[in-house]
C-alpha positions, -999 to +999 in steps of 0.1 A: -562-368-437-602-361-434-602-328-453-583-309-478-586-279-501-590-282-538-611-266-566-647-275-575-645-307-594-670-297-619-651-266-631-621-256-649-607-222-633-590-197-654-569-167-652-548-143-673-516-123-665-496-101-688-459-094-680-439-073-703-460-083-734-459-119-726-492-136-717-497-161-692-528-182-691-534-205-662-559-233-658-566-253-625-588-286-623-596-311-597-578-343-606-579-379-588-548-394-604-515-388-624-534-402-653-562-374-649-536-346-645-515-355-674-546-360-696-555-325-689-520-312-695-522-329-729-556-313-738-542-279-728-510-285-750-534-295-779-554-265-777-527-240-773-501-258-795-489-224-808-476-213-773-441-210-766-442-229-732-468-249-713-458-258-678-475-275-652-476-290-616-499-312-599-502-323-562-523-356-554-528-371-519-497-395-525-476-378-554-465-346-570-450-337-603-439-304-622-424-296-658-406-264-666-411-272-706-382-251-716-383-223-691-349-219-669-347-246-646-368-240-614-383-208-625-419-221-638-433-258-628-414-259-593-427-224-581-461-234-590-456-266-573-444-246-541-478-227-544-499-259-540-476-268-510-480-235-494-518-234-498-520-268-489-541-281-517-544-315-531-558-334-559-553-304-583-533-297-615-523-263-624-511-255-660-498-222-673-494-212-710-469-186-718-472-168-751-438-151-755-440-112-761-404-107-771-390-093-742-369-119-719-379-116-682-351-134-664-351-158-635-363-137-607-394-119-627-402-154-644-402-173-611-428-144-595-450-143-627-456-182-625-461-181-588-487-154-591-503-171-622-509-202-597-521-181-568-545-161-589-562-191-607-567-207-572-586-179-555-617-202-553-612-231-534-635-257-517-632-278-486-632-318-498-641-341-470-639-379-464-671-392-469-691-425-477-704-434-513-730-461-512-753-478-539-788-481-525-821-498-533-851-478-519-890-479-519-905-449-531-915-439-499-879-441-484-869-422-518-891-393-508-873-394-473-840-391-487-848-362-511-859-344-480-827-354-462-807-338-493-824-304-484-808-303-451-776-326-449-745-332-465-758-357-489-759-357-528-774-384-553-764-397-585-772-423-611-810-425-601-827-453-619-866-460-613-882-493-618-902-514-593-880-495-568-854-468-568-816-476-571-791-449-569-757-437-557-754-412-528-725-395-513-729-385-476-709-370-449-695-395-422-719-379-395-750-386-416-770-416-407-790-435-432-813-457-419-838-468-446-833-488-479-807-516-486-773-510-489-753-526-517-720-513-515-700-486-495-666-471-501-648-440-487-644-409-512-634-372-508-662-348-517-669-312-515-707-301-506-700-265-510-718-239-489-748-262-481-746-260-445-724-229-440 
């Protein structure tokens, strides 16, 4: 797999649906592991600890999981996971918080509102592509060349440290050629460059 859809790794997406006086607050976040996904679920549970149900589903490149958290079996977490599968999104967790409004919805309406919550919170998706992440050492002259490259190519710089040279981390698309500086390390990662070149 060279590309997949997910949400912006720097944002938590939020949405709200009201159905027969019950409030459904949905949250979506980019995650790289089960540990991150379940950590986000715990954060939401701590923040909304007065809610009746807090259900979730997550889908990673190699695993997926869901929880109905007391809702009738198959009416909450599973439909959220099915939305993730149908939209073909990965590395994402969706959590839906339900504040019960006093009116029972029944299995069919519950399934529909949890599906709708997931679809609506996922309205803003990004394309993640397989890239390289390298640690570089550059002269100041090469660093200036790199800064110009970031304006027109799929290149992102991080952790820049200035001393007698410039060391930094760089994430760049596989079709980008780096022909300067000293490369200390190189790994494959997934990254979304947004709309830079569209």
